[in-house]
Phi, psi and omega in degrees: 000130176252129179194159181292156177285115177238016183094175183302312185292322175298324173291316183302307188298319174308307180297317182300309184309319182270352191288147177244005178282164170282348190218156189227125169233150179245145173229091183288137166051239178237051163294167181228122168286146174272161177305136170075013176312294190300321183299315189294324188282319185294326177298324189284323177297306185296333189260356179287134166271355187272105184286349175262008177298113180245341185218142176232119180238190182196175180292164181213164171228161187249133181233149173276191184297342182257010173084017180265132177296141176228170176239157172225154187307332188247013186268121179235097186277357189262354179277123176219119183243151177220169181080221179265109192247008184302317183293327187285328173294324184298325182288317180195157179285096186260011182284296178194172183269002187195148176289357180293340187262002183252157163233125187238145172293128187298334182293325181309317184293339177287340181262315186271337188093180184266177181305135174291111178280359172284342185261130180271350174207157186063029174290324172298315173311307175306308179297327179285337177283325178291326173295311181298339178286336187241339193227165172268160178242154164224171183213151168277115181279061180195164177282131177235355175212151172239120192260132189262133176244135184248128182305319178294317181292321176301310175306313179293316180305324189294328188293324187263355192291322184304304189296318180290321173301314176301322178304312176296316175309312185292328177297323188259344194298335183295345181275347189278129158305158185297330169231113192213135187293341177291321185294324184291317176296327176298312179300315177297319184296313182289326172299319178290325175288317178301309174302316173306320181288324171303309182300327184261015181047052171245020184314125182252100182293339182288330178295317186294321178299317179291327174291318186292329184276354178291148178287154184302326180297315183299316185297314184298324185286321184276321183238086195289337181291350180113142183293335180290321182287335186280315183286332173296320176295312182298308192277345163302315181281335177297307176305318178301314178294314174304322176296316174304318180295321184293314183299323173304308181298328184292325184294340187266348186255000000 
């Protein structure tokens, strides 16, 4: 396939459109499938009596550019969901850290549509939610893909992550009840990402501006404890971090 670079979702969609297979799998960048990955997933599809089964995923591990296993703050290899998982997925993306771990029935895309090319982050999560509204999920209870992380790309991605994540939250916030634990998970996730960026000096002031410019309704939906408590929790932690940095500085002078 030859096409202009339009991002990850654009490339996936181009592949889906020309595919003649009954199933679709992705292998992003330089991720690595383990041997028999597809065979294990196909076995679950063919042995299932559930006609609404649409996606089979599996466990994954993270590796660096040299192939050594690593850990990340938000990496949880022990979450395995099956059946109707929409409510669980609405709180956080518990499926996998990459599209490389899934196998999806081709026909599903005819009903839920293709990947949202307007999202520069969370496009996987968006697709899993759309699939989960119509189909059931199953998983292979073993590591089936090794996802590669690069230090340089992680730094660059951190700078653009917040705005894209907010675009995703705005897209799905209408699904959240006024007081819902999923909204709390979203708030805490953003707080942790925000503070993580400060610790690693990837602070993005545009992200803060975007939150400040949100309407009250948007804030209530995404940060259901109320936007005041959200900002108090953020800035309280910011002060804590700055004091820690100041104390470290004092020790050196």
